[in-house]
N, C-alpha and C positions, 0 to 999 in steps of 0.2 A: 840120867833120868831127867825128864822135862820139869822145869821149874813152874809150878802151877800158881804160885803167888807173886809172879813178876808184876810190877807196876806198869800199867798200860796208860800211855799219855795220848790224849786226843786234842786237836785244835779245832774249835768250833765257831769262834766269833772273830775272825780276822777283819781288819778294817782296810779297805782298799783306797788308794789315792792314785789317780791317773795323771801322768806327766807326758807331755808331747813337746819336743823341741822342734824349732823350724817349721811351725804350722803353715806359714804363708811363704810365698816367694819373696825374694828381696825387693822387687819392684812394688809388690802389693803392700809390704810392710812400710816401705818408704812413703807411699801415698797415704796410708793410714796415719802415720806420724804427723804429716802435715794437716790432715783433716782434724785430728785430735787437738793439735795446736790451735787451729781456728775455732774449734768448739770452746776451748778454754777461754778464748777472748770474747766470745759472743753469747754464751749461755750462762745463766745465773747459777751461782753456787748454791747447793742444797745445804741449808743450815742445820747442823746436828748439835743443837745446844744440850741435848740429853746425853751425849757421849761423854765419858770420863776424859777422853782425849781433848774434848772441848775445842779451844782455839788451835790446838795442834792436830786437829783432824785434817785429812787431805781435802782439797777441792773435789767435789763430786756432784753428779747430776742425777742422783737416784730419784729425786722428786721433781726435777725440772726438765729433763730431756731423756726420752726412751730411745736408746740407740738402735733397737731392733727395727724401728720404723724409718731409719735413715738409710737410703739406698747406697750411700758411700760404704756402708758396712755389710752389704748383702753377702759378699763372698766370705768374709770373716764369720758371719752368723752361720752360713751353710757349713763351713769347715768345723766350727765348734759344735753345731748340731750333730754332725756325723760322728765326732769323737765322743760326745755324750751318749749317743745311741750305742756306740761300741762299748763304752764303760758300763752302761746298763746291762748289756748282754753278758758281760762278765759276772753279773749278779743273777744270771738266768732271769732277767727282767726284760720282757718283750714289749713293755708298755711304750706307747707312742708319746714321747715327751716334746713339749714345745717351750721355747724361751718366752716367758711373759714379760720380763723386763731386763734391760741391760743398761749399765751406766758407766760413765767415765770417772776415773780417779786420777788426780794429778797430785803427787806428793812434793811438798817443799822441804826445806831444811828442817830436820828434827820432827817432822810430822809423822804420825803413826796411826794405826787403828787398833783399838782395844779388842780383847777377846769377845766374840759374839757368834751367834748362829743365824742362819736364814730360816725363819720359822715356816711351819706348815702354811699353805699346802705345797711348798716347794720340796722336791725330792732330791734333785741334783743341782749343784752349783758349780761354777767355773770362774777362773780368772785368767785373762790373757794379758801378757805383758807387751805392750806396744813399744815400750822403751824402758830399759833398766841398765843403769851404769854399774860399775863394780862396787860403788859405795852405797847402792840402794839397800834399804832395810830388808830383812828376811821375811818370808812368808812362813808362818808357823801353824801347824795343826795339832790340837791337843787330843790325847787319848779320850775316847768316849767312856772309859771305865774308871771307877774309883780305885785308886791304887793305895793299898794299905801297907805294902811292903816298905820297910825302912831303907832309904836309899843308901845309907852307910853300909848296909849289908850286901849290896850288889857286888858280885864278883866281877861281872862284866855286863854291859847292856845287851839285851836281846828283845825279841818281840813280845815277851811276857812281862817285862818290867819297864819298858819305855813309856814315858808319860807324854812325850810330844815328839814331833818330827818336823824339821824345817828344811826349806829350800831357798837357795840364793837365786832371786829372780834374774832372768836373762831376757833380752829382747827376743820376741817371737816364741816365747814359752807359754804353753797352756797347762793349767793345773785343774783337775776335776775332782770333786769330792762330794760326799753326802751332805746335804744342806744342814743336817742336824749336828754336824761336827763343829765344835768350837774352833775358831781360827782367828788369827790376828797378824799384824805386821809389827816389826820392830822399827824404831826411829830411823828415818831416812836421812842420808847424808850425801846423796847424789841426785841424778835425774831418775825419775820413776813415774811412768804413766801406764795405767792398766785399765782394762774393761772387765767388769764383773757381770755374770749372767745367772739368772734363776730359772729353773725348769720345773714345770709341773705337767700333770697329765690331764687332758680335757675329755669329758664325756658328754655326749648329747643326751636328749631326753629318752632316747631308745636304748641307752646304755653303751652305745658305740663311741669309740674315741673320735673326737673331732678337733680340728685345728681352730683356734680363735680367730676372729676377724681383727686385723691389726688396727690400732689407732692411727689417725692421720696427723702428722706433725708438719 
C-alpha cells in the first residue's frame, strides 16, 4: 500500500557561487601582475577609516582609480564580463550587466577585510586573484539565511546547516557572487593581490538596457 503521509522535501532557495580557475593565459596574467605592481606604487590608497579592520585594511583603489577605464585591463574585464553573464544565465537572468567600477586590492601581512556587502544597485560582484601565495588569507562567503539550529546538534555539515563557505585564493582564480551576500577575508600571511568588480544593469529613458559611457582616466 502506498504511504500517503510521507514527508516531501523540496529545495527552493539555493545560493550560487561561481568559481573559475585559470581565467587568463600565463602571459596575460604575468603582464597584469606587473601592471598591478606599478599601480600600487603610483596610485593613492583609498582610506577606509570607517572599517573595523582600520589600519589592517588592505591597500585599495576603490575611490582613487577605476580599473575598468584602464586599457591594460581590457582583456581581463572582457573575460570577467563573459563569466558574469554566464553566472546570470544560471539564474535565468538575461539582463545585460555592466561593470561600473573595479578596484585593486593589495594585502600586506595580517591585513584582512571585515564582513560586508556591496549595496544596491549592484546585482553581481566578482573578485579576481592576480596573485595569491599559499599563505594568503581565505575568501569567505556567509549564508544569507538566519540559522537557528544549534551547531552542537549537527550530525554532519550539509547544504541546510552550513553558515559559511570559504575558498583558498589561487593566482588566476575568479569568484562570482550576488552582491548582497556577506563576504570577507581572513588575515593575510603571504602575497595577495586581487581586483574586485561590481555589476549593475543600465536602462535608458525608453526602458531599454544601455551601456554607460566610461569615465576617462
